[in-house]
VOVO-499116 format. One record per residue (C-alpha): chain; x, y, z. Coordinates in Angstrom, 2 decimals. Layout:
N
<"A" <X Y Z>>
...
***
This chain:
213
<"A" <4.75 6.09 19.51>>
<"A" <5.77 8.03 16.04>>
<"A" <6.15 6.38 12.73>>
<"A" <7.71 6.59 10.06>>
<"A" <7.14 4.43 6.79>>
<"A" <10.49 3.26 4.94>>
<"A" <10.16 3.97 1.68>>
<"A" <12.57 1.17 0.74>>
<"A" <8.71 -1.33 1.04>>
<"A" <7.24 0.95 -0.95>>
<"A" <5.98 0.79 -5.33>>
<"A" <8.24 2.33 -7.02>>
<"A" <6.51 2.22 -10.37>>
<"A" <3.93 4.45 -8.24>>
<"A" <5.67 6.17 -5.57>>
<"A" <4.41 9.61 -5.85>>
<"A" <1.06 7.73 -4.77>>
<"A" <2.24 5.41 -1.90>>
<"A" <4.65 8.81 -0.37>>
<"A" <1.20 10.50 -0.71>>
<"A" <-0.74 8.03 0.84>>
<"A" <1.09 7.78 4.05>>
<"A" <1.66 10.92 4.53>>
<"A" <-2.12 11.17 3.93>>
<"A" <-2.01 8.20 6.54>>
<"A" <-0.59 9.68 9.63>>
<"A" <2.77 9.02 9.42>>
<"A" <5.63 11.07 11.70>>
<"A" <8.11 10.87 9.52>>
<"A" <9.07 9.11 5.39>>
<"A" <11.56 7.08 6.11>>
<"A" <14.39 6.73 3.67>>
<"A" <16.78 3.84 2.83>>
<"A" <20.35 5.40 1.25>>
<"A" <22.65 2.11 0.62>>
<"A" <26.03 2.68 -1.58>>
<"A" <26.29 -0.94 -2.58>>
<"A" <29.36 -1.08 -0.63>>
<"A" <28.94 -0.62 3.20>>
<"A" <25.59 -2.77 2.78>>
<"A" <24.91 -5.77 -0.72>>
<"A" <21.94 -3.82 -2.08>>
<"A" <21.66 -0.20 -3.68>>
<"A" <18.56 2.16 -4.14>>
<"A" <18.31 5.74 -4.80>>
<"A" <20.40 8.99 -4.98>>
<"A" <19.02 12.38 -4.04>>
<"A" <17.44 13.07 -7.71>>
<"A" <14.42 10.50 -6.61>>
<"A" <15.22 11.62 -2.84>>
<"A" <14.04 15.51 -4.00>>
<"A" <11.78 14.20 -6.21>>
<"A" <10.40 11.69 -2.62>>
<"A" <10.58 15.31 -1.31>>
<"A" <8.03 16.83 -3.45>>
<"A" <5.40 14.84 -2.74>>
<"A" <5.23 14.44 0.64>>
<"A" <3.85 16.46 3.29>>
<"A" <5.75 14.80 6.66>>
<"A" <9.94 15.52 7.19>>
<"A" <12.49 13.10 5.37>>
<"A" <14.12 10.97 8.05>>
<"A" <17.26 9.32 5.66>>
<"A" <19.57 6.73 7.32>>
<"A" <22.55 6.64 5.09>>
<"A" <24.02 3.23 4.71>>
<"A" <26.70 4.08 2.74>>
<"A" <30.57 4.52 3.09>>
<"A" <31.95 8.39 2.71>>
<"A" <29.50 9.82 4.71>>
<"A" <30.11 13.54 4.52>>
<"A" <29.71 12.64 0.75>>
<"A" <26.37 12.00 0.77>>
<"A" <25.47 14.32 3.65>>
<"A" <26.76 17.17 1.00>>
<"A" <24.12 15.23 -1.41>>
<"A" <20.96 15.41 0.42>>
<"A" <21.64 18.30 2.64>>
<"A" <19.82 20.34 -0.24>>
<"A" <17.00 18.52 0.65>>
<"A" <16.68 20.18 4.33>>
<"A" <15.88 16.57 4.92>>
<"A" <14.25 16.20 9.49>>
<"A" <17.03 14.53 10.37>>
<"A" <19.91 11.77 8.31>>
<"A" <21.44 9.24 10.56>>
<"A" <25.05 7.53 10.03>>
<"A" <26.69 3.95 10.33>>
<"A" <28.76 4.51 13.59>>
<"A" <30.73 1.58 11.37>>
<"A" <31.93 3.43 9.29>>
<"A" <32.84 6.78 10.20>>
<"A" <35.94 7.01 11.51>>
<"A" <34.71 10.37 12.70>>
<"A" <32.34 10.76 14.23>>
<"A" <32.37 13.60 16.55>>
<"A" <32.88 16.49 13.45>>
<"A" <30.29 14.99 11.25>>
<"A" <27.43 15.03 13.94>>
<"A" <28.56 19.03 13.86>>
<"A" <28.59 18.85 9.70>>
<"A" <25.22 17.85 10.05>>
<"A" <23.63 20.38 12.67>>
<"A" <25.35 22.93 11.06>>
<"A" <23.42 22.07 7.45>>
<"A" <20.05 22.79 10.13>>
<"A" <19.43 19.39 10.28>>
<"A" <19.27 17.22 13.33>>
<"A" <22.30 14.57 13.17>>
<"A" <21.38 10.75 14.35>>
<"A" <23.44 7.82 14.95>>
<"A" <23.51 3.94 13.61>>
<"A" <24.76 1.44 15.23>>
<"A" <23.47 -2.70 13.65>>
<"A" <22.14 -5.21 15.57>>
<"A" <25.85 -6.58 16.68>>
<"A" <27.22 -2.44 18.19>>
<"A" <26.54 -2.63 21.80>>
<"A" <25.50 1.33 22.54>>
<"A" <28.87 1.84 24.51>>
<"A" <30.36 3.03 21.78>>
<"A" <28.65 5.95 20.99>>
<"A" <28.34 6.41 25.11>>
<"A" <30.31 9.67 24.14>>
<"A" <28.45 11.03 20.81>>
<"A" <25.31 10.51 23.03>>
<"A" <25.06 14.87 24.36>>
<"A" <25.38 15.29 20.57>>
<"A" <22.38 13.94 18.85>>
<"A" <19.19 14.00 18.43>>
<"A" <18.53 10.05 17.85>>
<"A" <19.59 6.42 18.05>>
<"A" <18.33 3.99 15.36>>
<"A" <18.84 0.48 16.91>>
<"A" <18.76 -1.82 13.63>>
<"A" <16.64 -5.08 13.91>>
<"A" <17.68 -6.79 11.54>>
<"A" <20.53 -6.73 9.40>>
<"A" <20.75 -3.80 6.43>>
<"A" <20.71 -3.75 3.13>>
<"A" <17.16 -5.55 1.98>>
<"A" <13.47 -5.14 3.93>>
<"A" <11.17 -7.83 5.17>>
<"A" <13.15 -9.36 7.30>>
<"A" <12.39 -10.78 10.59>>
<"A" <13.19 -8.74 14.19>>
<"A" <16.30 -9.33 16.23>>
<"A" <15.30 -10.09 19.36>>
<"A" <18.66 -8.80 20.66>>
<"A" <17.09 -5.38 19.92>>
<"A" <15.26 -5.13 22.47>>
<"A" <18.17 -5.65 25.94>>
<"A" <19.98 -3.12 23.97>>
<"A" <17.33 -0.85 23.79>>
<"A" <16.94 -0.99 27.35>>
<"A" <20.17 -0.11 28.04>>
<"A" <20.33 2.87 25.93>>
<"A" <17.59 4.45 27.05>>
<"A" <19.33 3.88 30.70>>
<"A" <22.12 5.94 28.59>>
<"A" <20.00 8.49 27.05>>
<"A" <18.05 9.05 30.67>>
<"A" <21.57 10.70 32.52>>
<"A" <23.67 11.64 29.35>>
<"A" <20.56 13.24 26.76>>
<"A" <16.93 12.93 27.63>>
<"A" <16.13 14.86 24.95>>
<"A" <17.74 12.54 22.07>>
<"A" <15.18 9.95 20.81>>
<"A" <15.71 6.18 20.12>>
<"A" <14.96 4.68 16.83>>
<"A" <14.38 0.85 15.95>>
<"A" <14.38 -0.36 12.53>>
<"A" <13.22 -4.00 11.32>>
<"A" <10.95 -6.14 11.18>>
<"A" <8.55 -3.79 13.45>>
<"A" <5.11 -5.52 13.68>>
<"A" <1.74 -5.17 16.12>>
<"A" <3.26 -8.36 17.22>>
<"A" <6.47 -6.44 18.91>>
<"A" <5.23 -3.15 19.07>>
<"A" <4.37 -2.75 22.98>>
<"A" <7.76 -4.32 24.09>>
<"A" <8.98 -1.18 22.58>>
<"A" <7.40 0.80 23.79>>
<"A" <8.15 -0.55 26.84>>
<"A" <11.84 -0.79 26.44>>
<"A" <11.53 3.44 25.73>>
<"A" <11.81 3.35 21.70>>
<"A" <9.95 6.59 20.11>>
<"A" <9.99 6.27 17.01>>
<"A" <9.89 2.86 14.63>>
<"A" <10.16 2.43 11.35>>
<"A" <7.66 -0.39 9.44>>
<"A" <8.22 -0.48 5.85>>
<"A" <7.00 -4.30 4.21>>
<"A" <4.25 -4.02 7.47>>
<"A" <2.55 -0.43 6.02>>
<"A" <3.20 -0.65 2.50>>
<"A" <1.62 -4.67 2.24>>
<"A" <-1.02 -3.56 4.72>>
<"A" <-4.05 -2.70 2.52>>
<"A" <-4.80 0.14 5.23>>
<"A" <-1.71 1.98 5.26>>
<"A" <-4.01 4.57 8.18>>
<"A" <-5.63 1.25 10.03>>
<"A" <-1.10 0.53 9.74>>
<"A" <-0.22 3.13 10.83>>
<"A" <-2.98 3.07 13.71>>
<"A" <-2.24 0.37 14.66>>
<"A" <1.86 1.36 15.54>>
<"A" <0.31 4.33 17.13>>
<"A" <0.75 3.69 21.09>>
***
Protein backbone atom coordinates (compact mmCIF):
# COMPACT_ATOMS: atom_id res chain seq x y z
CA UNK A 1 0.00 0.00 0.00
CA UNK A 2 1.27 3.45 -0.94
CA UNK A 3 0.50 6.37 1.37
CA UNK A 4 -0.22 9.95 0.29
CA UNK A 5 -0.72 12.24 3.31
CA UNK A 6 -2.98 15.19 2.53
CA UNK A 7 -1.42 18.55 3.36
CA UNK A 8 -4.94 19.89 3.92
CA UNK A 9 -4.48 18.59 7.47
CA UNK A 10 -1.01 20.07 7.93
CA UNK A 11 -0.21 23.10 10.09
CA UNK A 12 -0.14 25.87 7.47
CA UNK A 13 1.85 28.05 9.84
CA UNK A 14 4.60 25.42 9.67
CA UNK A 15 3.99 23.98 6.23
CA UNK A 16 7.61 23.38 5.27
CA UNK A 17 8.22 21.57 8.56
CA UNK A 18 5.19 19.31 8.09
CA UNK A 19 5.89 18.50 4.42
CA UNK A 20 9.49 17.62 5.23
CA UNK A 21 8.28 15.53 8.18
CA UNK A 22 5.94 13.33 6.12
CA UNK A 23 8.56 12.86 3.40
CA UNK A 24 11.21 11.78 5.89
CA UNK A 25 8.61 9.58 7.65
CA UNK A 26 8.22 7.42 4.55
CA UNK A 27 5.24 8.71 2.56
CA UNK A 28 5.12 7.86 -1.14
CA UNK A 29 3.27 10.92 -2.46
CA UNK A 30 2.29 14.33 -1.11
CA UNK A 31 -1.44 14.81 -1.69
CA UNK A 32 -2.47 18.39 -2.44
CA UNK A 33 -6.17 19.33 -2.38
CA UNK A 34 -6.96 22.31 -4.60
CA UNK A 35 -10.48 23.70 -4.02
CA UNK A 36 -11.98 26.75 -5.71
CA UNK A 37 -15.02 27.51 -3.54
CA UNK A 38 -17.36 26.70 -6.46
CA UNK A 39 -17.17 22.97 -7.15
CA UNK A 40 -16.85 22.43 -3.39
CA UNK A 41 -17.75 24.84 -0.55
CA UNK A 42 -14.18 25.53 0.48
CA UNK A 43 -11.10 27.43 -0.70
CA UNK A 44 -7.64 26.01 -0.18
CA UNK A 45 -4.40 26.83 -1.98
CA UNK A 46 -3.14 28.10 -5.33
CA UNK A 47 0.07 27.73 -7.33
CA UNK A 48 2.17 30.02 -5.10
CA UNK A 49 1.66 27.82 -2.02
CA UNK A 50 1.81 24.57 -4.00
CA UNK A 51 5.10 25.77 -5.51
CA UNK A 52 6.44 26.20 -1.96
CA UNK A 53 5.27 22.67 -1.12
CA UNK A 54 6.98 21.29 -4.24
CA UNK A 55 10.21 23.05 -3.29
CA UNK A 56 10.49 21.24 0.06
CA UNK A 57 8.87 17.91 -0.86
CA UNK A 58 11.17 15.02 -1.70
CA UNK A 59 8.27 12.90 -2.94
CA UNK A 60 6.06 13.50 -6.02
CA UNK A 61 2.99 15.71 -5.68
CA UNK A 62 -0.45 14.17 -6.13
CA UNK A 63 -2.64 17.17 -7.04
CA UNK A 64 -6.38 16.66 -6.60
CA UNK A 65 -8.43 19.33 -8.38
CA UNK A 66 -11.84 20.06 -6.84
CA UNK A 67 -12.62 22.92 -9.16
CA UNK A 68 -14.64 24.25 -12.05
CA UNK A 69 -12.70 24.95 -15.27
CA UNK A 70 -10.26 22.06 -14.90
CA UNK A 71 -8.18 23.01 -17.94
CA UNK A 72 -7.36 26.41 -16.44
CA UNK A 73 -6.08 24.78 -13.22
CA UNK A 74 -4.13 22.09 -15.08
CA UNK A 75 -2.27 24.88 -16.88
CA UNK A 76 -1.59 26.60 -13.54
CA UNK A 77 -0.05 23.56 -11.88
CA UNK A 78 1.60 21.76 -14.80
CA UNK A 79 4.86 23.78 -14.53
CA UNK A 80 5.39 22.24 -11.07
CA UNK A 81 5.61 18.79 -12.72
CA UNK A 82 3.54 16.86 -10.15
CA UNK A 83 3.42 13.08 -10.35
CA UNK A 84 -0.36 13.06 -10.81
CA UNK A 85 -3.14 15.52 -11.55
CA UNK A 86 -6.65 14.24 -10.87
CA UNK A 87 -9.94 15.89 -11.80
CA UNK A 88 -13.58 15.13 -11.06
CA UNK A 89 -15.59 13.38 -13.75
CA UNK A 90 -18.72 15.13 -12.43
CA UNK A 91 -17.37 18.50 -13.54
CA UNK A 92 -15.58 17.78 -16.81
CA UNK A 93 -17.44 17.92 -20.15
CA UNK A 94 -14.49 16.68 -22.20
CA UNK A 95 -12.63 14.21 -19.96
CA UNK A 96 -10.80 12.35 -22.72
CA UNK A 97 -9.39 15.58 -24.12
CA UNK A 98 -8.22 16.63 -20.66
CA UNK A 99 -6.62 13.23 -20.00
CA UNK A 100 -4.65 13.61 -23.23
CA UNK A 101 -3.63 17.15 -22.29
CA UNK A 102 -2.35 16.12 -18.84
CA UNK A 103 -0.36 13.23 -20.32
CA UNK A 104 1.10 15.47 -23.03
CA UNK A 105 2.50 17.65 -20.22
CA UNK A 106 4.45 14.70 -18.81
CA UNK A 107 2.06 14.18 -15.88
CA UNK A 108 0.06 11.06 -15.04
CA UNK A 109 -3.70 11.69 -15.49
CA UNK A 110 -6.27 10.53 -12.94
CA UNK A 111 -10.03 10.84 -12.54
CA UNK A 112 -11.89 11.30 -9.25
CA UNK A 113 -15.31 9.85 -8.43
CA UNK A 114 -17.51 11.42 -5.76
CA UNK A 115 -19.22 9.02 -3.31
CA UNK A 116 -22.40 8.84 -5.40
CA UNK A 117 -20.70 8.38 -8.80
CA UNK A 118 -20.59 4.77 -10.09
CA UNK A 119 -17.34 3.34 -11.50
CA UNK A 120 -19.22 2.45 -14.69
CA UNK A 121 -19.24 6.18 -15.51
CA UNK A 122 -15.55 5.96 -16.49
CA UNK A 123 -15.54 2.54 -18.14
CA UNK A 124 -14.69 4.00 -21.55
CA UNK A 125 -11.93 6.17 -20.10
CA UNK A 126 -10.25 3.62 -17.86
CA UNK A 127 -7.77 2.40 -20.45
CA UNK A 128 -6.36 5.94 -20.76
CA UNK A 129 -5.86 6.55 -17.01
CA UNK A 130 -2.95 5.98 -14.65
CA UNK A 131 -5.12 6.23 -11.53
CA UNK A 132 -8.71 6.48 -10.31
CA UNK A 133 -9.37 8.26 -7.01
CA UNK A 134 -12.45 7.17 -5.08
CA UNK A 135 -13.75 9.70 -2.57
CA UNK A 136 -14.79 7.99 0.66
CA UNK A 137 -16.04 11.29 2.09
CA UNK A 138 -17.88 14.19 0.46
CA UNK A 139 -15.16 16.43 -0.98
CA UNK A 140 -14.45 19.82 0.52
CA UNK A 141 -13.25 19.34 4.09
CA UNK A 142 -10.83 17.12 5.99
CA UNK A 143 -11.54 15.07 9.09
CA UNK A 144 -14.77 13.45 7.87
CA UNK A 145 -15.95 9.90 8.60
CA UNK A 146 -15.37 7.08 6.12
CA UNK A 147 -18.36 6.29 3.87
CA UNK A 148 -18.73 2.51 3.88
CA UNK A 149 -20.32 2.29 0.42
CA UNK A 150 -16.89 2.91 -1.12
CA UNK A 151 -15.97 -0.70 -0.26
CA UNK A 152 -18.21 -2.45 -2.84
CA UNK A 153 -17.41 0.40 -5.23
CA UNK A 154 -13.68 -0.27 -4.92
CA UNK A 155 -14.29 -3.97 -5.53
CA UNK A 156 -16.25 -3.17 -8.68
CA UNK A 157 -13.56 -0.80 -9.93
CA UNK A 158 -10.89 -3.41 -9.22
CA UNK A 159 -12.77 -5.91 -11.41
CA UNK A 160 -13.04 -3.31 -14.18
CA UNK A 161 -9.38 -2.34 -14.12
CA UNK A 162 -8.24 -5.98 -14.17
CA UNK A 163 -10.22 -6.37 -17.39
CA UNK A 164 -9.50 -3.02 -19.05
CA UNK A 165 -6.26 -1.58 -17.64
CA UNK A 166 -4.40 -3.62 -15.00
CA UNK A 167 -1.74 -0.91 -14.65
CA UNK A 168 -4.26 1.71 -13.49
CA UNK A 169 -3.95 2.35 -9.76
CA UNK A 170 -6.86 2.76 -7.33
CA UNK A 171 -6.61 5.46 -4.69
CA UNK A 172 -9.06 6.13 -1.83
CA UNK A 173 -9.37 9.47 -0.04
CA UNK A 174 -11.30 10.21 3.15
CA UNK A 175 -11.54 8.79 6.64
CA UNK A 176 -8.66 6.35 6.10
CA UNK A 177 -6.97 4.93 9.20
CA UNK A 178 -5.52 1.73 10.59
CA UNK A 179 -9.11 0.68 11.35
CA UNK A 180 -10.10 0.25 7.69
CA UNK A 181 -6.79 -0.14 5.87
CA UNK A 182 -6.97 -3.96 5.73
CA UNK A 183 -10.38 -4.04 4.07
CA UNK A 184 -9.24 -1.42 1.55
CA UNK A 185 -6.23 -3.57 0.74
CA UNK A 186 -8.51 -6.58 0.25
CA UNK A 187 -10.65 -4.53 -2.18
CA UNK A 188 -7.65 -3.93 -4.43
CA UNK A 189 -6.81 -0.38 -3.34
CA UNK A 190 -3.20 0.61 -4.13
CA UNK A 191 -2.89 4.11 -2.58
CA UNK A 192 -4.57 5.73 0.41
CA UNK A 193 -4.83 9.43 1.15
CA UNK A 194 -4.64 10.05 4.88
CA UNK A 195 -4.81 13.57 6.26
CA UNK A 196 -5.83 13.93 9.88
CA UNK A 197 -4.79 10.35 10.70
CA UNK A 198 -1.16 11.13 9.78
CA UNK A 199 -0.86 14.80 10.77
CA UNK A 200 -2.64 14.41 14.12
CA UNK A 201 -0.44 11.47 15.06
CA UNK A 202 2.46 12.25 17.41
CA UNK A 203 4.70 9.87 15.47
CA UNK A 204 4.14 10.38 11.73
CA UNK A 205 6.53 7.58 10.81
CA UNK A 206 4.49 5.18 12.94
CA UNK A 207 1.22 6.42 11.44
CA UNK A 208 2.43 5.98 7.86
CA UNK A 209 3.94 2.57 8.63
CA UNK A 210 0.58 1.39 10.04
CA UNK A 211 -0.98 1.99 6.60
CA UNK A 212 1.78 0.31 4.57
CA UNK A 213 0.40 -3.20 4.73
